C-alpha positions as CSV (number, residue, x, y, z in Angstrom):
1,M,5.7,50.7,10.5
2,K,2.8,47.9,11.0
3,L,-0.9,49.3,11.3
4,P,-2.3,48.5,15.1
5,T,-5.5,46.1,13.8
6,V,-8.8,46.0,15.0
7,K,-9.4,42.7,17.4
8,P,-12.6,41.0,16.0
9,W,-14.5,41.2,19.1
10,I,-14.0,45.4,19.1
11,A,-16.4,45.3,15.7
12,T,-18.7,43.1,16.8
13,V,-19.9,44.9,20.0
14,T,-19.9,48.0,18.1
15,A,-21.9,46.5,15.6
16,L,-24.7,45.5,18.4
17,L,-23.6,48.7,19.4
18,F,-25.1,50.5,16.6
19,V,-27.8,48.7,15.8
20,S,-29.1,48.6,20.0
21,A,-29.4,52.0,20.1
22,P,-30.4,52.8,16.1
23,R,-30.8,56.4,17.7
24,I,-26.8,57.0,18.0
25,A,-26.5,55.5,14.2
26,S,-29.1,57.9,12.5
27,A,-29.0,60.2,9.8
28,C,-28.8,63.9,10.4
29,A,-31.4,66.6,9.4
30,V,-29.0,66.4,5.5
31,C,-29.8,62.6,5.4
32,Y,-33.5,63.1,6.4
33,G,-33.8,66.2,3.8
34,A,-34.6,68.5,6.9
35,P,-34.4,72.4,4.2
36,D,-34.7,74.5,6.7
37,A,-31.9,73.5,9.3
38,A,-28.8,74.6,10.4
39,Q,-27.1,71.7,9.7
40,T,-28.3,71.7,6.0
41,R,-28.0,75.5,5.1
42,G,-24.5,75.1,6.3
43,M,-23.6,71.9,4.3
44,N,-24.7,73.8,1.5
45,F,-22.8,76.6,1.9
46,G,-19.8,74.4,2.3
47,I,-20.7,72.6,-0.2
48,F,-21.1,76.2,-2.4
49,T,-17.7,78.0,-1.1
50,M,-15.5,74.7,-2.2
51,L,-17.4,74.9,-6.2
52,G,-15.8,78.8,-5.7
53,V,-12.4,77.8,-5.1
54,T,-12.2,75.2,-7.1
55,G,-13.8,77.6,-10.2
56,V,-11.4,80.0,-9.3
57,V,-8.2,78.2,-9.3
58,L,-9.8,76.6,-12.7
59,G,-10.2,79.6,-14.2
60,G,-6.6,80.6,-12.9
61,F,-5.1,78.1,-14.9
62,G,-7.1,78.3,-17.7
63,G,-5.9,82.0,-18.0
64,M,-2.9,81.4,-17.4
65,I,-2.6,78.9,-20.0
66,F,-4.2,81.3,-22.8
67,C,-2.0,83.8,-21.7
68,F,1.1,81.6,-22.2
69,A,0.1,80.2,-25.7
70,R,-1.3,84.5,-27.0
71,R,3.1,85.1,-25.9
72,A,4.4,81.9,-27.8
73,R,2.8,82.9,-30.9
74,R,3.7,86.5,-30.7
75,F,7.4,85.9,-29.6
76,S,7.1,82.6,-32.5
77,N,6.0,85.9,-35.4
78,D,8.7,87.8,-33.8
79,L,11.1,85.7,-35.0
80,T,10.1,84.6,-38.4
81,P,12.2,87.0,-41.4
């Protein structure tokens, strides 16, 4: 499967458009550092949500490994005469 290629003139026209209209390419409220903007609050909430989900998943794996290690230790103690 051949991927479509971008023609050089399309890339040039797009770059010229962004250079000639800098308002289109300007940074958002998060990059400018507006702490009271709704976009900043939403992005911070999204970051904390992803960190929370990652922490819960990693905590689950850690708990599972701890549980398996405890079971293996108990099982090996039961097998020794």
